[in-house]
N, C-alpha and C positions, 0 to 999 in steps of 0.2 A: 526423586530428583529435587534438588533445591530450587527455591523460587528464583534465585539469581541465574541459575543454569537455564531454567525455563524461559526467563526473560531474554537471555542471550539467543536461545533458539527462536523465540518469537521475533526478535530483531532481524535475525538472518532471513526469516520468511518474508518480512516486510521489505528488506532491501534486495532480496532475490539472490543472495549468494552466501556461502559459508565464509566465515571470517577466521583465517588460519595464519596468514603470513604477515610480516611487518607492514607490507604495502597494503594489505587488506584493512589493517587498523587505521592507517592514514586515510584510506579511502572512506572508511566508515565514519571517522571524525568529520570529514568534509560533508558526507551525506547528512549527518545529524545537524550540522550547522545549516545546510541548505533546507532541510525539511522542518526542523524544529526552531531554527533561529537561536540556537543555544550552542555553546562551546563545551565539549567534553574532551579532555586531553587524551592523546594516543596512549600514554602509559596507563592512565586510568582504565581505558578500555581493555588493554592487555591484561591488567590485573583481574578485571571482572571476568574475562574470558578464560582465565587460568593459563595464560600464555607464559607467565613467569613461574618457574618451578618452586621458588622459595618465596617466603614472605607473604603473609596474608594481612592486608590492611582492610579495614572496613570501608566500603564505598559510601560516600555521602548520600544522604536521603534525597537531596535535590537532584543529584545525578541519576539516581534510580527513578525518580519521578519523571525526568525528561525522557528517559528510555521507555518507561511504561506509557507515557503519553504518545510516544512514537508508534506504539502498537495498538493504540485506540483506547487506553484507559486514562482516567483522570489523574491517577497517581499510582505509586508503587504499592501502597497498601491495598487499593482496590484490585490491582493486578494479582496480588498474593491471595486475596480472598477468593477471587474467581479461579485462580490456578489450583487452589486447594479443594475446590468443589469439583464435582464431576464435570470436566470442561470439554468433553468431546464435541459439544455443539456450539461452543463459543467461537466467535470470529475474533481472532487476535490481531489480524492484519489491519493496516490502515484501510478504512472504507468510507464510502459516501452513501448515504441513504437519500435517494432522490426525492422522497417526501419532504425532506428538510431543505432542499436546495432552492434558491431563489430563481424565478423565471429569468431567462437571459444569461445565466451563468454558463461560462464556457469551460469545458474540460478537455485536456490534452491526454490522449491515451496512446501508449506504444505497446507493441508486442513483437515477439520473434517471428521470423528472422529479422525483418527490417520494416515493420509496419508502423504507420504513424497516422493518427486521426485526431481531428479536433471536432467536438460536438457542442451544440448549444441546447440548453434546457428550454423547452417550450412550455413547461408547466405540466402538472399532473403526471409526472414520471414519463413524459414524452420528450424525445430528443430528435435533432436534425443534424446530419453530417454536414459540416461546413468546409472541412479540408480533409483530404485523404491521400496517402502515399502507399503504393504497393499493396493494395487490398482489393477484394472483390466488391467492397462497398463503393458507393458513388456519392458525390456531393449532391445534397438534396434528399438522400434517403432518410426516412423517418423510422423510429422504433420506440418501443417502451422498454424501460429497465428500472427496476426498483432499487437494486443494490449493486454497487461497484466495489469489489474487494481487490485491493492491491495484491498482486502475486497469484491470483486465481483467474480461471477463465471467466469471460464475460458472456452472459446469455442475453441476447436481444430477443424481445418478443414483438410480434406484429410488425416485423421489418417490412417496410414497403420499399422495394428496390426497383428503381427505374419503371415505376408504374405497375409492376406485377402484383398479383394478390399477396397479402401478408403471409410471411413465413417466420419460423423461429430460426435463429442463427447464433452460432457460437464463435467467439474470437479468443485467441490466446490459449488454445487447448493444450499446448505442450508446456509452456512455462508461465502461463498467466499473463496478466496485463500490468502495466505500470501506469499510474494516473497522476495527474497534476492539475489543480484548479488554475485556470488562466486568469490573471489580473488584467482587466481592461483599463 
């Protein structure tokens, strides 16, 4: 499989949907602008995904760098190097390592079917639930989590729920989570 095809598949994992229809490409262009603060044209995306049967034009390196960054790599060259290596253990989805997060940072997490949660980092990979909709979690619950991976289930360790003894807990088991850092 080509590196460009692998990059397309990685992008689909990050955004949580297959890109197949003209409307999908418009939606993806909007997602890229929202997540990366960069503009990539719909026709460029269609060419990269092989939507057009004819005509092969080279995709600009800057475009490939933006897309590689979206899946967690510094640039397209780094993505290609890792893609060519045995990559069954690499996380290519956008992710957050809690060891690098500043204390007080707020993260908005959503998952299916209609769950919505905002958490705040307490430091040392500990978090507190500040807002919650349609979940068994409660405001004030605390837990530990080292890694948040967009599109994958989230595993909470030492969840203290309503004063009960700590337990392990999983959210987003069917379709993974979507995460967004909240700017205060």
